N, C-alpha and C positions, 0 to 999 in steps of 0.2 A: 562181102556184099557188093554186087555190081554197082558201078557209079550211078547208073540211071535209077536203080532202086533206092539208093541213098537220097537222091534228089526228090523222088516221089514221096518218101517218108517225111521230107522237110515241108511239104505242101501244107499239111494241117498246122504245123508249127508257125509257118509264115502267116497263115490265115488267122491264127489266134493273135499273133503280134499285131497284125493289121487291124483286127477288130478292137484291140485294146487301146488304140489311139483315141483319147477322149476329146473328140472335136467339139462337143458341146461346152466342155469346161474351157478349152482353149479359146473358142470363139467368144464366149461370154467375157473372158478377161480381155480379149482383143478389143471388144466393143465397150470396154469400161464398166462391165457389170460385176466385176469381182468374181469371187468363188460362188458359182451358181448352186453349189451343194449346200450353201448356207442361207438360201432364200427360196421362197415359193415352196414347192414340194420337196426340194432338195435333190431332185433327179437331174442328171446331166443330159437328158434327152431334149429333143426339139421343142416339145410342148412347154416344158419348164423354162427353157432358154427364151422362148418367145414371150412367156409371161413376165419373166424377170428383166430381160434385156431389151426385148422388142422383136417385132415380126421379122425384120431382115436377118438378125442373128439366128432366129428360130428356123427360118427357111434354109439358111446356109448350113445349119446343123443337120437338118433333114437331108439335104443333098449330100453332104459329106459322109454322113452315117450310112446312107443308102449306097453310096459309091463304094464303101468298104465291102459290103456284101457282094456287089456285082464284081468288083475286082478280084475278090478271093475265088469266086466260082470260075471266072474267066481264066485266072492263072492256073487253077487246077486242071481246067480243060485243056489248056495249051500244053502243060507239062505231061499230062497223062493220055493225050490223044482222045479227049472227050470221054474218059472213063467215068461212068455214072457214080460208081462207088466212091471214087476219090473226090469227085466234085461235091457229093453230098457230105463227105468228111470235111472238106474245106468249108462248106456252107455252115455246118454245125460248129466248127471250130471258130469261125469268124464271129458267130453269134455268141459263143462262150466268151470270146475275148471282149466283146462289147459289154456283155452283162456282168462279167467277172474279170475286170482288168487287173493284172498284177500291180500296175503302177498306182492304183487307187485302193489298195487293200481289198481287192476283189469285190468292190462295191461300185457297179457301173450302171448303165442304163437298162431299159426294159426290152430293147431289141427290136422294136417295131420297124423303125426305118431300115435297120440293117437287114432284117428279114425281108423287107420289101425289095431291097437291092439284090438279095440272093435270088428271089423268085423272078425278078425282072430278067436275070440272066438265065434261069432255068426254064421258065415258061412265062413269057410276057403276057399272054392272054389271061392266065390264071392270076398273075400279079395285078393286072389292071382290073379284073373282076373283084379281087379282094379290096382294091382301093375304092371301088364304087360302093361296096358294102360298108367300108369305113366311113365314107363321105355321107352316105344315107343315114347311118346311125348317129353320127356327130351332128349332122344338120337337123335331125329331128329331136334328139335328146340333149345335144350339146355336152355330152360326156366323151372326151377323147378316149378315155380308158375303155368305155363300153364299145366304142367303135373298133378299137384295137383288138379287144377280146373277141368280138364277133368275126372280124376279118381273120384272125388267127385260127379260130375254131372252124371256119369255113374252108381254110386253105387245103387241108387234106382231100376234101371232096373236089375242090376246084382243080387241083393238080391231077387228080385221077381222071376227071372227065374232060379236061381241057389240055392235057399234055400234048396230044396230037390227034388229028382227025381219025376216029375209029381205032386208036391205039392207046392202050393203057400204059402208064409209065413203068419202068423197071421196079421190081419190088423194093430195091434199096432206096429208090426215090420216095416211094410211099412211106417207108419206115422213117427215113430222114425227115420228110415233111411233117409227119406226126410228132417226131421228137422236137422239131423246131416250134411247132404250134404249142405243144405242152410247155416248153420252156418259156415262151412268151406269155402264156396264160399264168404260169407259176410266178413270173416276175410281177404280175398284176394282182397278186394275192391281197395286198393292202388295199388296192382300189376296189376289188370285189367286196371286201368287208365294208368299206365306206359307202359303196353303192347300196348295199343291203341296209346299212344304218341311216342312209339319207344324208350323209355328210360329205360326199364326194363333190369337189368344186366343179362347176361348169366351166367350159372353155371360153376364154375371150382373149383378144390380143392385147389386153391391158398389161400394165406392169404388175409386180408382185402385190402391191397394195390393193389392187383391184380384185385379187383372187377371193372368191367367196369362201 
């Protein structure tokens, strides 16, 4: 196998390993919050870190988790000459790493921030539009999970219409975006059930004891 092809095949592996770095868990411990998996919702994502440890730790978790997604897509683009298929492979791999990290027995976060980072690299306009949808839903209903699900569900359409002026994205981008959206929604299965039952906690920047 040619050396360049070997390197290309390593891109999704590198993306998965990058995605599997549990920044939420590490930052919670750094800020003195202990194991965030044992408090609040038990998730290592930014929302639970903010609830359990505080807003600064939550914001930093959001930034670092998003940076994983952006870095994976950027790396794939550099190595493959902006090949859309390999960039989407890296995008999905970094999300898999975040959601199913080998270091944490494949029990990771829900992928929202990492998916945001992915789409900031692929289509900033679509990513910003998804962020606005998220903000509107959270501001009105105060359910982070509902905002995340709405943004994920909208992303395939946002990518299709906002990829480039009068240009649809490559088919592989459409397929990859749909796969990422479905994975994020799947990871919110428990939240969907609690939303239906009326037991989903509303978001606040309080500590774990303030969670409804």
